[in-house]
C-alpha positions as protocol buffer text, in pm:
chain_id: "A"
residue {
  index: 1
  type: MET
  ca { x: 958 y: 1606 z: -336 }
}
residue {
  index: 2
  type: LYS
  ca { x: 689 y: 1523 z: -77 }
}
residue {
  index: 3
  type: SER
  ca { x: 655 y: 1168 z: -237 }
}
residue {
  index: 4
  type: SER
  ca { x: 1011 y: 1123 z: -194 }
}
residue {
  index: 5
  type: PHE
  ca { x: 984 y: 1213 z: 157 }
}
residue {
  index: 6
  type: TYR
  ca { x: 690 y: 990 z: 213 }
}
residue {
  index: 7
  type: VAL
  ca { x: 872 y: 705 z: 81 }
}
residue {
  index: 8
  type: LEU
  ca { x: 1154 y: 763 z: 314 }
}
residue {
  index: 9
  type: ALA
  ca { x: 906 y: 802 z: 595 }
}
residue {
  index: 10
  type: PHE
  ca { x: 752 y: 450 z: 536 }
}
residue {
  index: 11
  type: LEU
  ca { x: 1121 y: 300 z: 478 }
}
residue {
  index: 12
  type: THR
  ca { x: 1245 y: 450 z: 783 }
}
residue {
  index: 13
  type: CYS
  ca { x: 939 y: 322 z: 1004 }
}
residue {
  index: 14
  type: PHE
  ca { x: 921 y: -33 z: 836 }
}
residue {
  index: 15
  type: LEU
  ca { x: 1294 y: -60 z: 897 }
}
residue {
  index: 16
  type: PHE
  ca { x: 1278 y: 36 z: 1269 }
}
residue {
  index: 17
  type: GLY
  ca { x: 981 y: -164 z: 1330 }
}
residue {
  index: 18
  type: MET
  ca { x: 1156 y: -468 z: 1181 }
}
residue {
  index: 19
  type: GLY
  ca { x: 1494 y: -405 z: 1378 }
}
residue {
  index: 20
  type: ALA
  ca { x: 1232 y: -395 z: 1690 }
}
residue {
  index: 21
  type: MET
  ca { x: 1077 y: -730 z: 1621 }
}
residue {
  index: 22
  type: PHE
  ca { x: 1394 y: -877 z: 1544 }
}
residue {
  index: 23
  type: GLU
  ca { x: 1518 y: -764 z: 1903 }
}
residue {
  index: 24
  type: PHE
  ca { x: 1232 y: -887 z: 2074 }
}
residue {
  index: 25
  type: LEU
  ca { x: 1280 y: -1249 z: 1913 }
}
residue {
  index: 26
  type: ILE
  ca { x: 1626 y: -1226 z: 1947 }
}
residue {
  index: 27
  type: TRP
  ca { x: 1701 y: -1300 z: 1561 }
}
residue {
  index: 28
  type: PRO
  ca { x: 2032 y: -1250 z: 1410 }
}
residue {
  index: 29
  type: GLY
  ca { x: 2061 y: -960 z: 1193 }
}
residue {
  index: 30
  type: ARG
  ca { x: 1893 y: -712 z: 1450 }
}
residue {
  index: 31
  type: GLY
  ca { x: 2172 y: -463 z: 1475 }
}
residue {
  index: 32
  type: MET
  ca { x: 2214 y: -414 z: 1127 }
}
residue {
  index: 33
  type: ILE
  ca { x: 1846 y: -354 z: 1038 }
}
residue {
  index: 34
  type: VAL
  ca { x: 1849 y: -110 z: 1330 }
}
residue {
  index: 35
  type: ALA
  ca { x: 2170 y: 95 z: 1205 }
}
residue {
  index: 36
  type: SER
  ca { x: 2041 y: 78 z: 881 }
}
residue {
  index: 37
  type: GLY
  ca { x: 1704 y: 273 z: 993 }
}
residue {
  index: 38
  type: PHE
  ca { x: 1911 y: 505 z: 1184 }
}
residue {
  index: 39
  type: LEU
  ca { x: 2142 y: 577 z: 900 }
}
residue {
  index: 40
  type: MET
  ca { x: 1825 y: 633 z: 668 }
}
residue {
  index: 41
  type: LEU
  ca { x: 1667 y: 866 z: 927 }
}
residue {
  index: 42
  type: ASN
  ca { x: 1992 y: 1078 z: 992 }
}
residue {
  index: 43
  type: PHE
  ca { x: 2098 y: 1070 z: 628 }
}
residue {
  index: 44
  type: GLY
  ca { x: 1751 y: 1064 z: 408 }
}
residue {
  index: 45
  type: LEU
  ca { x: 1441 y: 1150 z: 613 }
}
residue {
  index: 46
  type: LEU
  ca { x: 1591 y: 1431 z: 839 }
}
residue {
  index: 47
  type: PRO
  ca { x: 1763 y: 1629 z: 548 }
}
residue {
  index: 48
  type: THR
  ca { x: 1459 y: 1616 z: 322 }
}
residue {
  index: 49
  type: PHE
  ca { x: 1228 y: 1732 z: 610 }
}
residue {
  index: 50
  type: PHE
  ca { x: 1438 y: 2049 z: 692 }
}
residue {
  index: 51
  type: TYR
  ca { x: 1479 y: 2102 z: 311 }
}
residue {
  index: 52
  type: GLN
  ca { x: 1122 y: 2110 z: 260 }
}
residue {
  index: 53
  type: LYS
  ca { x: 1078 y: 2339 z: 541 }
}
residue {
  index: 54
  type: TYR
  ca { x: 1373 y: 2560 z: 442 }
}
residue {
  index: 55
  type: LYS
  ca { x: 1204 y: 2578 z: 78 }
}
residue {
  index: 56
  type: SER
  ca { x: 847 y: 2630 z: 203 }
}
residue {
  index: 57
  type: SER
  ca { x: 968 y: 2913 z: 417 }
}
residue {
  index: 58
  type: ARG
  ca { x: 1154 y: 3097 z: 148 }
}
residue {
  index: 59
  type: LYS
  ca { x: 813 y: 3163 z: -58 }
}
């Protein structure tokens, strides 16, 4: 479970970084990249994080 969290964290940070670079350079597609990063953060990384915290507190 921790490896999936690390993969999701890396992909989320990567998407935010690429979105920031595209935003600064005013390249097309920047909105889709940033939106993908937010979706991955809200529906992938945060639920995984809170599930891990819940699972570790139940032991």
